[in-house]
Each structure stands twice: as structure tokens, then as C-alpha cells.
C-alpha positions as CSV (number, residue, x, y, z in Angstrom):
1,M,125.7,113.0,73.0
2,S,122.0,112.0,73.5
3,Q,119.5,113.0,71.1
4,Y,117.1,113.8,74.1
5,P,117.5,117.2,76.0
6,P,118.2,116.8,79.8
7,P,114.9,117.0,81.9
8,M,114.2,120.3,83.2
9,P,114.7,120.8,86.9
10,G,111.6,119.4,88.9
11,Q,110.6,117.0,85.8
12,Y,111.5,113.5,85.6
13,P,110.9,111.4,82.7
14,Q,107.8,109.2,82.7
15,Q,108.5,105.6,83.2
16,V,106.1,103.2,81.6
17,F,105.9,99.8,83.2
18,A,104.7,96.9,81.5
19,Q,102.0,95.0,83.3
20,P,102.4,91.1,83.2
21,P,100.0,89.3,81.0
22,Q,96.9,88.2,83.6
23,Q,97.1,84.5,83.7
24,S,93.4,83.4,82.8
25,Y,92.2,80.1,84.6
26,R,89.2,79.7,82.4
27,A,90.6,77.2,80.0
28,L,91.9,75.0,82.9
29,V,88.6,75.0,84.7
30,I,86.6,74.1,81.4
31,T,89.4,71.6,80.4
32,S,88.8,69.9,83.9
33,W,85.2,69.8,83.9
34,V,85.3,68.3,80.5
35,L,87.6,65.6,81.5
36,I,85.5,64.9,84.6
37,G,82.3,65.1,82.7
38,I,83.4,62.7,80.2
39,T,84.9,60.0,82.6
40,C,81.6,60.2,84.7
41,L,79.5,59.6,81.4
42,L,81.6,56.9,80.2
43,A,81.0,55.1,83.7
44,F,77.5,55.0,83.2
45,V,77.8,52.7,80.0
46,P,77.1,49.2,80.9
47,I,80.2,47.0,80.0
48,L,82.5,50.1,79.0
49,G,82.0,51.8,82.6
50,C,84.3,49.2,84.0
51,A,87.2,50.3,81.9
52,T,86.9,53.8,83.4
53,W,88.2,52.3,86.7
54,I,91.5,52.1,84.6
55,I,91.6,55.8,83.2
56,A,89.8,57.5,86.2
57,G,93.0,57.6,88.1
58,P,95.1,59.2,85.8
59,V,91.9,61.7,84.7
60,L,91.3,62.8,88.2
61,L,94.8,63.3,89.4
62,T,95.5,65.5,86.1
63,T,92.1,67.4,87.3
64,V,93.5,67.6,90.7
65,I,96.3,69.2,89.6
66,L,94.6,71.4,87.4
67,A,92.5,72.7,90.1
68,I,95.7,73.7,92.3
69,V,97.0,75.7,89.3
70,T,93.5,77.3,89.3
71,L,93.8,78.3,92.9
72,T,97.2,79.7,92.5
73,R,95.9,81.9,89.4
74,G,93.0,83.3,91.7
75,G,90.1,81.0,90.7
76,T,89.4,80.2,94.3
77,V,85.5,79.2,94.0
78,A,86.4,77.1,90.9
79,G,89.3,75.5,92.2
80,V,87.7,74.2,95.5
81,G,84.6,73.1,93.2
82,L,87.0,71.3,91.1
83,L,89.1,69.8,94.1
84,L,85.7,68.6,95.7
85,M,84.7,67.1,92.5
86,S,87.8,65.3,91.7
87,I,88.5,64.0,95.3
88,F,85.2,63.1,96.6
89,V,82.3,63.2,93.9
90,A,83.8,61.8,90.6
91,P,85.5,58.4,92.5
92,V,82.0,57.7,93.9
93,I,80.3,57.9,90.5
94,V,83.2,55.9,88.9
95,I,83.1,53.1,91.2
96,F,79.4,52.5,91.5
97,A,78.1,53.7,88.4
98,P,79.2,50.5,86.1
99,I,77.9,48.3,89.0
100,F,74.6,49.8,88.7
101,S,74.5,50.3,84.9
102,S,75.8,46.6,84.5
103,A,73.5,45.1,87.0
104,L,70.4,47.0,85.2
105,G,71.6,45.8,81.9
106,I,71.9,42.2,83.0
107,S,68.5,42.0,84.6
108,G,66.8,43.5,81.5
109,M,65.2,46.7,82.7
């Protein structure tokens, strides 16, 4: 026997639906920008910049994956910005910044 009385005719018990937790993408975006920023800044250090050629591949691959996850969670503008930075801008910086900064360091400017 139930402790609750049966519903009156025309009345239905209220159903409570739990909302799924919102998947935030802000932490992913911040992490991606920090990774890209540190990698690009290291590229400008004269001799150490050449080491970024080794670490840039895994870092930029990680940021592309995080950008795709950001896109799936609804962060369209942030995801597209991260994809563009990871695929087009950061590789150019990582390739040419060590060459430029090392040339300036050797020439004594």
C-alpha cells in the first residue's frame, strides 16, 4: 500500500525533469589560447625558438582538438578563432619567428 493518496481525477502528479549540466567551453578556450600564446612567445626567444619547432606540432594539434570540442559545445566564434589561429597563424609564427629573432641576435641589433 502506498503512502501517497491516488491523484484526483483530472490531476496528474508533477514530473520534475533534471536538466543536464551545461557543458562550458570557457576553460577549453582559455587553455587553448594560453598554449598557443606560450608557444608563439617561445618562438621569439633567439636560440630557444628553434626548439618550438619540436613542441609546436603536438601543441597545435591539441589546440585544434580543443577547438573542435569547443565548436561541439556551442562556442562557434571561439572555436573558429582557435581553429584559424592553430592552423594558419601560429604555424607561420613558429616557423619564421626563430629565424628572424636569431638573425637579429647574430647581427647584434
